[in-house]
N, C-alpha and C positions, 0 to 999 in steps of 0.2 A: 198665814202662809203666803209667800211670793210665789206666784206661778213662774216668774222669770227664774227664781232660785232654784226651783224643782228642775226645770228645764236645762238650765246651765249645768247644773249638778251631773245629770245624766249625760249631756253631751260632753262635758269635760273627762268624765269617768270612761266614756266609750273611746274617746280619742286616746287616753292613756293606755287602754287595753288592746289598742290596734296591733295587727300582725301583717305586715306588707306583703308577704309571700302568700299566706293563707287568704288575703284579701283578693289578690288575683285570681286565685282558685275560685273563690266563692262567688265572684262577679261572673266568671266564665260559667260556672255551674248554673247559676240563675238567669244567665242570658240577659243580664241587665245592662241598661245604659247608666243606671244609677251606681256609682262606685261603692265599693264596700270597704270596712275598715279591717275586716279579718277577725272580728270579735265572735266567739262561739255563742250560740243561742243561749245555753245555760248561763253563761256570763252575763249576756244582756239581761236575762231576768233577775240575776243577783244585783246587777248595778241598779235596777230599776227599783227593786225592794230596798235596797240601801238608801238611795235617794228619797224614796217616797216615806222612809222612816225618819230621814233627817229633816225634809221639808214635806211634812204630811198636808195633803189637800184638806181644807177645813169644811168643803161642801162638794157635792157633785158638780156644781157648776164650775169650781176651780179644777177639779179634775178633768172635765171635758175642754176646759180652756188649754191645759197643759198638754192633753193628748192632741187635740187639733193644731197646737203651736208647733209640737215635735213632729206631727204627720205633715202638716203643710209646707213647714220650712226645711224638711229633711234634705241634707246633701248627701247623706251616704244612708244604705239600706238598713243598717242597725238602728238609725234613729227612728225608722218606721216599725221595727219590730219592738223597739222600746215604747212607742206610742200604743202599739196594741196590748203590750204588757201592762201598761198603767191602767188599760180598762178592766185589767182583772181584779181590782181592789173592791172589796167588798161592798163599799158604799153604793156601788152602782150596779151590783149584780142584777137586780131586778128593776132598774130604772128604765122605764120606756123612753125617756128622753135621749138614751144612748143609741137607740135605733138609727137616728139620722147620722151619728157619728160612724156606725158601723157601716150603714150603706155608704157614706162617703169613702171610707176605706176600701170597700169592695170595688166600687166605681171607678176610683182614681188609682187604686193599687193594682187592679187587672192583672194579678199574677197568682198562681196557686199559692205560694207561701204567705202572702199577705191576705188573700180571701180567706184560706182555711184557718188563718190566725184568729179570726173572730168567730168561726163556727159554734164554739163552745158558749160564746157569750150570746149568741142569738138563741142557741138551745136553751139557756137559763131564762131568758125572756120568754120564750114559748111556754116554759114550764109554769111561769108564774102569771102569765097573761095568755092564756090559750084563746080567749074570746077575740082578742085584738090581733095576736100573732098568726092564729091559723088562716084566716082570710088574706092576710098580708102575703104569708108564704105562697099561699096558691097563685096569688098576683105575681109575685116573683118568679114562680115556675114557669110562666109564660112571658117573661120580660124580654124586651129586646137585647138586654145585655147578658151575654153568656156567663159572665161571672156572678151575676145577680141569680141567674138560674141555677149555677152550680151551688150558691149559697143556700137557697132553697132545699136542694137535695140533701145537702150535708148537714143541714140545721138540727137534725136529731141523732148526730153521731154518739153524743154522750147520754142519750135519754135511757138506754137499756130497757127496763120493765115499763118505764113511763112513756115509751114509744107509742105515738097516735099512728097506728098501722094504716088507718084510712088515708090520713094526711100523706104518710110515706108513700103509699102507693100512688096517690093522686099526683104528687110532685115528680115522682119519677115516670109515670105514664105520660104526663105532658111532654116529656122529653125523649121518649122511647126512639123517635125518628130522627134525632139529633145526630149527626155524624161527627160532631166535634170531639176529640179525643178527651179533654178535660170534662166533658158532660158524661160521656160513656164510662170514664174512670170514677167519677163521682156516683154514679149509680151503682157499679160494682161495689164500690167502697162501702156506701151506706148500706147495701143489702149484706155484704160480708160482717159489717159490725153487728148488725141486728141478728144475724145467724147465731152470734155468741149467746143471745137470749132467747130467741124463739126459731130454731133451725127449721121446725116443720112449716111456720108460717112463711119462711123464705123459700123452702123448696116448692111450697105450693105456688107463690108468686112467680118464681122463675118458670115452673112447669106450665103455668097459665099464659105467661108472655114469651114462651120460647122461640116463637117466630119473630117477635118484635125486638127482643133484647139483642144487642149486639154481642158477637163472640167476646169482645173484651169484657163488656159488663156481666156476661154469664159466666165467664172465666173467674172473674174477680169475686163474684157473688157465691159462687160454690166452692171456694177454694178449702174453706174450713169444713165444708160438709163432704168433701171426699177423703178426710183424713180419719 
């Protein structure tokens, strides 16, 4: 497989699917300096699947190369979405070598749509490599980069019954005093999602931390518990 062929296939299909009017709205909504083509997210995913079928990566290394090429050379936001979608291929689901790719995406993407785009990828690595990922996420929870901290908090969104509640409590507790909206929102989001699996644990955590949790985090965390 030619990495260049895969990347060019994705780029050309994205350009062909652009919508100028929607692009203006998407760029304004994301408050992004990087322009948009106006391609809807489901269509970006379809384009990536199609291109990866036509020009399949033959190794994890080739997939990482294609991902980083798309990411680093992106001229429009959809190319960054496509880079994230490429990391969803099964061959790298449990590949710890992808961690550096995800960290680069988080640190250089530095916005909620891009950071949250790799949360399920990080979750998959955690489930496969708890001995390595647990201490790493604890370090991330205290990182100077707010987006890395958010990634630590949202890393178990898809874990459901396999959620490590000790880890969840620790990464949240490390950020309870943070006044940043995106951190407070992430805390509430992670607790709300886990309340679908274990509402009593979430009730207990919220009660135990009722003075420290921000009103936003508390409101988001208990939204499903009030219905």
